[in-house]
C-alpha positions as CSV (number, residue, x, y, z in Angstrom):
1,X,-16.6,-40.5,-21.4
2,X,-15.6,-40.6,-17.7
3,X,-18.3,-40.9,-15.1
4,X,-17.4,-39.9,-11.6
5,X,-18.6,-42.1,-8.8
6,X,-21.5,-40.7,-6.7
7,X,-20.4,-38.8,-3.7
8,X,-21.5,-40.3,-0.4
9,X,-21.2,-39.2,3.2
10,X,-18.1,-41.4,3.7
11,X,-16.3,-40.6,0.4
12,X,-15.2,-37.1,-0.5
13,X,-15.9,-35.9,-4.0
14,X,-13.1,-36.7,-6.5
15,X,-13.6,-33.6,-8.7
16,X,-13.0,-30.8,-6.1
17,X,-12.0,-29.8,-2.6
18,X,-13.1,-26.8,-0.6
19,X,-10.6,-25.3,1.9
20,X,-10.4,-22.2,4.0
21,X,-8.3,-19.5,2.4
22,X,-6.9,-16.1,3.3
23,X,-7.1,-13.4,0.7
24,X,-4.6,-10.4,0.9
25,X,-6.3,-7.1,0.2
26,X,-5.4,-3.5,-0.2
27,X,-7.5,-1.4,2.1
28,X,-8.7,2.1,1.1
29,X,-9.4,4.0,4.4
30,X,-11.8,6.6,3.0
31,X,-11.7,9.9,4.9
32,X,-13.8,12.1,2.6
33,X,-16.9,11.7,0.5
34,X,-15.6,14.4,-1.9
35,X,-14.5,12.3,-4.8
36,X,-12.9,15.2,-6.6
37,X,-10.6,15.6,-3.7
38,X,-9.9,11.9,-3.7
39,X,-9.2,12.0,-7.4
40,X,-6.7,14.8,-6.9
41,X,-5.0,13.1,-4.0
42,X,-4.7,9.7,-5.9
43,X,-3.2,11.5,-8.9
44,X,-0.7,13.3,-6.7
45,X,0.3,10.1,-4.9
46,X,0.2,7.5,-7.7
47,X,0.0,9.5,-11.0
48,X,3.7,9.1,-11.6
49,X,3.8,5.4,-10.6
50,X,1.5,3.7,-13.1
51,X,2.5,0.2,-12.1
52,X,2.3,0.7,-8.3
53,X,-0.8,-1.6,-8.2
54,X,-1.3,-4.7,-10.4
55,X,-5.0,-5.5,-10.3
56,X,-4.8,-5.9,-6.5
57,X,-8.1,-6.7,-4.8
58,X,-9.3,-3.8,-2.6
59,X,-11.7,-3.4,0.3
60,X,-13.2,0.1,0.9
61,X,-13.1,0.8,4.7
62,X,-15.6,3.5,5.9
63,X,-14.8,3.1,9.6
64,X,-12.8,6.3,10.0
65,X,-15.2,8.3,7.8
66,X,-18.2,7.4,10.0
67,X,-16.2,7.7,13.3
68,X,-15.2,11.3,12.4
69,X,-18.9,12.1,11.6
70,X,-20.0,10.7,14.9
71,X,-17.4,12.8,16.8
72,X,-18.8,16.0,15.5
73,X,-22.4,14.9,15.5
74,X,-23.1,15.1,11.7
75,X,-24.3,12.7,9.1
76,X,-22.0,11.4,6.4
77,X,-22.9,12.4,2.9
78,X,-24.0,9.8,0.5
79,X,-21.2,8.2,-1.5
80,X,-21.5,7.8,-5.3
81,X,-20.2,4.2,-5.4
82,X,-20.2,3.8,-9.2
83,X,-18.1,6.9,-9.6
84,X,-15.8,5.8,-6.8
85,X,-15.3,2.3,-8.2
86,X,-14.5,3.7,-11.7
87,X,-12.0,6.1,-10.1
88,X,-10.2,3.4,-8.2
89,X,-10.0,1.0,-11.2
90,X,-8.0,3.7,-13.1
91,X,-5.2,2.9,-10.7
92,X,-5.2,-0.9,-11.3
93,X,-7.0,-1.9,-8.2
94,X,-10.1,-4.1,-8.1
95,X,-12.7,-3.0,-5.5
96,X,-14.4,-6.2,-4.2
97,X,-15.6,-5.5,-0.7
98,X,-16.8,-2.8,1.8
99,X,-16.7,-2.6,5.6
100,X,-17.4,-0.1,8.3
101,X,-20.3,1.7,6.6
102,X,-23.7,2.7,7.8
103,X,-26.7,0.6,6.8
104,X,-27.4,3.0,3.9
105,X,-23.8,3.0,2.8
106,X,-23.6,-0.8,3.0
107,X,-26.8,-1.1,0.9
108,X,-25.4,1.3,-1.7
109,X,-22.1,-0.5,-1.8
110,X,-23.8,-3.9,-2.2
111,X,-26.0,-2.4,-5.0
112,X,-22.8,-1.4,-6.8
113,X,-21.5,-4.9,-6.7
114,X,-19.3,-4.9,-3.5
115,X,-19.3,-7.7,-1.0
116,X,-19.8,-7.1,2.8
117,X,-16.5,-7.8,4.6
118,X,-17.1,-7.0,8.3
119,X,-14.3,-9.3,9.4
120,X,-11.6,-7.8,7.1
121,X,-8.8,-6.7,9.4
122,X,-6.7,-3.7,8.5
123,X,-3.2,-4.2,9.9
124,X,-0.9,-1.5,11.2
125,X,1.9,-0.3,9.0
126,X,5.1,-2.3,9.4
127,X,8.3,-3.0,7.5
128,X,7.3,-4.9,4.3
129,X,8.0,-8.5,3.8
130,X,9.9,-8.8,0.4
131,X,8.7,-11.2,-2.2
132,X,10.6,-12.3,-5.3
133,X,8.2,-10.7,-7.8
134,X,5.8,-8.2,-6.2
135,X,4.2,-7.2,-2.9
136,X,0.9,-5.6,-2.4
137,X,0.8,-3.6,0.2
138,X,0.3,-0.7,0.7
139,X,-0.3,1.2,2.3
140,X,-2.4,-0.5,4.5
141,X,-3.6,-4.1,4.1
142,X,-6.5,-6.2,5.0
143,X,-7.2,-9.9,5.1
144,X,-10.5,-11.7,5.0
145,X,-11.2,-15.4,5.6
146,X,-13.4,-17.5,3.4
147,X,-15.1,-20.0,5.6
148,X,-15.4,-23.6,4.4
149,X,-17.5,-26.5,5.6
150,X,-15.8,-29.0,7.9
151,X,-13.4,-31.3,6.1
152,X,-11.6,-34.5,7.0
153,X,-8.4,-34.1,9.0
154,X,-5.4,-33.9,6.8
155,X,-1.7,-34.5,7.5
156,X,-0.1,-31.1,8.2
157,X,2.5,-30.0,5.7
158,X,5.4,-28.0,6.9
159,X,5.8,-25.0,4.5
160,X,9.2,-24.2,3.1
161,X,10.7,-21.0,4.6
162,X,10.6,-18.1,2.2
163,X,14.0,-16.9,1.0
164,X,14.3,-13.1,1.8
165,X,15.0,-10.9,-1.1
166,X,17.9,-8.5,-0.7
167,X,17.9,-4.8,-1.6
168,X,17.8,-3.6,-5.2
169,X,21.2,-2.2,-6.0
170,X,21.7,0.5,-8.7
171,X,25.2,1.1,-9.8
172,X,24.8,3.8,-12.5
173,X,23.8,7.4,-12.2
174,X,20.1,8.1,-12.7
175,X,19.2,10.9,-15.2
176,X,16.2,13.2,-15.4
177,X,13.1,11.2,-16.3
178,X,14.3,7.9,-15.1
179,X,12.4,6.1,-12.4
180,X,13.4,3.1,-10.2
181,X,11.0,1.3,-7.9
182,X,12.2,-1.3,-5.4
183,X,9.0,-3.2,-4.8
184,X,8.9,-5.0,-1.5
185,X,12.5,-4.3,-0.6
186,X,15.1,-1.6,0.2
187,X,16.8,0.4,-2.5
188,X,20.6,1.1,-2.6
189,X,21.9,3.6,-5.2
190,X,25.7,3.9,-5.6
191,X,25.7,6.8,-8.0
192,X,24.2,10.2,-8.3
193,X,20.4,10.7,-8.5
194,X,20.1,13.7,-10.8
195,X,17.3,16.3,-10.6
196,X,14.2,15.0,-12.4
197,X,14.9,11.3,-11.5
198,X,12.7,9.4,-9.1
199,X,13.7,6.6,-6.7
200,X,10.9,4.7,-4.9
201,X,11.1,1.9,-2.4
202,X,8.7,0.0,-0.1
203,X,11.5,-0.1,2.4
204,X,14.5,2.1,3.1
205,X,16.4,4.2,0.5
206,X,20.2,4.5,0.7
207,X,22.0,6.9,-1.7
208,X,25.8,6.8,-1.5
209,X,26.1,9.9,-3.7
210,X,24.3,13.2,-4.1
211,X,20.5,12.9,-4.0
212,X,19.1,15.6,-6.2
213,X,15.9,14.1,-7.5
214,X,12.8,12.7,-5.8
215,X,13.1,10.0,-3.1
216,X,10.0,8.2,-1.8
217,X,10.6,5.5,0.9
218,X,7.9,3.4,2.6
219,X,5.8,3.8,-0.5
220,X,3.2,1.2,0.6
221,X,2.7,2.7,4.1
222,X,5.8,1.6,6.0
223,X,6.2,4.4,8.5
224,X,9.5,2.9,9.8
225,X,11.3,3.4,6.5
226,X,14.1,6.0,6.2
227,X,16.0,7.8,3.6
228,X,19.8,8.0,3.8
229,X,22.0,10.1,1.5
230,X,25.7,11.2,1.5
231,X,24.6,14.6,0.1
232,X,20.9,15.5,0.6
233,X,19.8,18.0,-2.1
234,X,16.5,16.4,-3.0
235,X,13.7,18.0,-5.0
236,X,11.2,15.9,-2.9
237,X,11.5,13.5,0.0
238,X,8.6,11.3,1.1
239,X,8.1,8.6,3.7
240,X,4.7,6.7,3.8
241,X,3.1,9.5,1.9
242,X,4.3,12.4,4.1
243,X,6.3,14.6,1.8
244,X,8.4,17.8,1.6
245,X,9.3,19.6,-1.6
246,X,12.2,21.9,-2.5
247,X,9.7,24.8,-2.2
248,X,10.4,24.4,1.5
249,X,14.2,24.6,1.5
250,X,16.2,22.1,3.6
251,X,17.9,23.4,6.7
252,X,21.4,24.7,6.2
253,X,22.9,22.0,8.4
254,X,21.3,19.4,6.1
255,X,21.5,20.8,2.6
256,X,24.3,19.1,0.6
257,X,25.5,17.1,3.6
258,X,25.2,13.5,4.8
259,X,21.8,13.1,6.4
260,X,18.9,10.8,7.1
261,X,15.2,11.4,6.9
262,X,12.7,9.7,9.2
263,X,9.0,9.9,10.1
264,X,8.0,10.9,13.6
265,X,4.5,10.7,15.0
266,X,3.2,13.8,16.8
267,X,0.0,15.2,18.2
268,X,-0.7,17.0,14.9
269,X,0.1,13.9,12.8
270,X,3.3,12.4,11.3
271,X,6.1,14.8,10.3
272,X,9.5,14.3,8.5
273,X,12.5,14.8,10.6
274,X,16.0,15.3,9.1
275,X,19.2,14.5,11.1
276,X,22.8,15.2,10.0
277,X,25.0,12.1,10.0
């Protein structure tokens, strides 16, 4: 049996250390208390991508919801947090915190097991930083700091620079029913993307062949992402969740021709713009 020496003011404990840490979170910016609408929209956005999240911790941000209510002078309806949490867990996220709510909303959230995270900071969409295995991102992110008691000064350690991950390159044609997801990187396809196939990337999408299936760039909220194709004939194109389907035909100067698709902000919200190349 090993007995640890007693801790004193001059000697740190030998069995543990407490340090400050940053926890990357996915942020859900809730804009409606109608959970049936939220369920429908989540299914539309993520229903075909079952591995988009991987038990990522999530903070529920009610800031926009309450700001909208204040602008029109109404009260926000109560949120059924148990139902909301169960709905979110179906998409492999783990709700752990809440911010931006009224006193009643915060009390209900805490009663449902969430932690208050007033200091969680939602960062603006930007090009994703690739990682070798996976990147959580989203669409929007948040980071919260866990405060630690003062510790003894330590010798700073210079971290090793991360090695950037290149684009995911696909050499073979993609058939109907096939799906490719370039997590945290760009996607380059050197062969045809047939109707019924799906290509998804957190960054840009380049297709050096006819694009006839579905293409979703900026899947985790990168509004700077673009789609490039030598022959744009897609069933669906999407950037950062803003999409257009084949029910709205492509312009004649774009259909079947080399083109790029980008997202442009406007007074009525973001919209997709297609340019011939």
